[in-house]
N, C-alpha and C positions, 0 to 999 in steps of 0.2 A: 523374556522373549517378545513381549508385546511391543517394546520399543523398537526392536530390530525389524519386526514385521511392518511397523509403521513406516520405517525408513525405506523398506523395500517397496511398499505400495506407493510411497511418495516418489520414489525414483522412476517407477514406470509411468507416473502421471506427469512427468516433466514436459514442458512445451517450449518452443522457440519460434522466433520470427526473424527472417533474414531479408536485408535489403542491401544491394550492392550498387555503387555508382558515386560519382563526385557529389560531395555535399550531402550524401545520404547517411542517416544514422542507422546503426544496427542494434537489434535487441538480442542479447545473448541468452541462451538457454541455461537454466539452472536446474539442479536436481534436488528434490526433497523439500527444502524449507521455502514455503511460499512467501513468507515475510521477507526473505532475502531479496526478492524482486529480481527483475531483469536488469542487467547492467547495460547502460546505453553510452556509447562512446563514438566520437568521429572515427571513421575508418583509419585515418592517418595516425591516430593515437594508439593503435593496437599493434603490439610487437616491439622488438628492440633487442639490444645485446643481452646475452645470457652466457653463463658458464656452468655446466653441469658435468656429470660423469655418466658413462654408459655402463652396461652390464659387466664389463671387464675392469671397471674402475678407472678407465681412461678419460681424460678431459675431452669434453665436447662443447663447443661454443657455437654461437650463431654463425661464425665465420666458417666453421667446418660444414655447416648445413647449407650455406649459400652455394650458388651455382646451379642448384636444382630447386624446383618448387617443392614445398614440404607440406604434409598433412600432419598436424599435431593434435593428439588427443590427450586430455588431462584426466587423471583418475588415480586409483590406488588398488593394490593387489587384494585387499580385503573387501573390495566392492562386491556386493552380493549379486547384482544383476546387470546394471548398466555397462560397467567397464568390460566384462567378458563378452557381452553382446556386441558392443562397439568394436572390440578387437576382432571378434568373429566376422563382423561386417567388413572391417578393414582387410582381413585375410581374403575374403571373397572378392573385394575390389582388386586386390593384387593378382589373384588367380585369373580374373576376367580380363584385366588389362594385359596379361601375358608379358611379352618383352617390353612393352611400354611402361610397365611398372618400374623398371630400372631407371626411368627418366624422372622419377620422383623420389623424395625421401618420405618415409613414414616413421613417426615417433610417438611413443607413449611416455608422457611426462608424469611422474608421481607428484601428488599433492600431499603425500603422507610419508616424507622421507625418514621419519623416526622408525617406521616399520619396514619401509621399502628400501632396503640396502641394495647396492648394485647386484649382489648375488641373487637376492629374492626377485628383483626385477628381471634379471636375465632368465632365471628358471621359469618365471611366470609367462613372459612373452614368448619363450621358446615353444610353448604349447600351441602357438598360433602361426607365426611366420617369422623366420630369422631375418627378414628384411625390415621388420619393425624394430626400430632402435629404442631400447629401454633407457630412459634418462631419469636420474635422481641426483641427489647432492646433499649438502648441508641444509638445515632449515633456512638459513639466510639466503643461500643460493636459490632454493626453490621459491621462496617468498619473493625474491627479486624478479624471477621470471613470471610468477603469477601476477605481480603488479604490472609488469611491462605489457603482458598480454591481456590484461583486464579480465582475468579469470576469477570467478567466484569460487572460493574454497573455505569451508568452515568445519571445524571439529565439533561433533555432536556427541555428547555423553549418552551411554546406554544404561539401562537399568541394572545390568549385571556388572557394572563397573568399568566396562570397556568403552570403546568409542567407535563411531563411524565418521565418514566425511561427506558433507554436502559439497557438491562441486559442479561447475559448468559441464554440460554433457555434449556440447557441440564439438565437432572436429574443426580446428582452425586451419584455414588454407592460406599459405604464404607463397608469394612468387619467388623466382630465383634470386631476387635481391632482398628477400626476407621482408617484403611489404605485404601487409594484410590485404586479401582480396575477397574474402567471404568465409562462409562456414558450410559444413554439412550437418544438418540437424540430427539429433538422436532419433532413430527410427525412420529417417528419410528414405524414400523409395530408392532401390538400388540403381535404377536407370537414371534417376536424377543425380544421384551422387557420382555415378560414373561420368556423366556429361560434364560435371564440374571439374573432375580430375582430368578429363581429356582436354578441356579448355586450358587448364594449367599447363599441360604438356605442349599444346599447340602454341601458346603464347610465350613459352620459354625461349631464351636465346638458343640459336642453332648449336652452339658449342656446349650446352649443358647436357 
């Protein structure tokens, strides 16, 4: 159990830095493994095509998500602390935005598809808000999205023979054309997170 406790404590200690603008580099938050480091990429290099499945096993691609801005969080259903906390935060943002929440997509992308089947993801996310789309797929499909979005994800063995996942904890914000515009950091103040989401809505095409 000591290994699991260490992962949990490491998760709560995760930090991130965010900078948005032309030519600016962004530092992505990671959970747990300090040696994994922050991942730094040009803004234009984050995002791209993907093909996964939702909780009903139906194909979902970046094309289906385009037309509205999207908030993507990456995690896994066995996550002890960070993922349920972030999903709870996301549920709160949706509630506070009210009708404006329908102008955004919200998605929870698994980094642990071996355990996170469509049915597991569906049942897990349903405890929060049914407007959050659960996304998973084959290992190859998930790895392709992780690579495109410059997400950090690493399997970490536990003493009992099981494993957990270190992963990026920021929520990735994409505009209606699936272009990266910034993040909401893990534990970021609610008013700050809501302002970012409202800016996404304001800057979206009128038809979205």
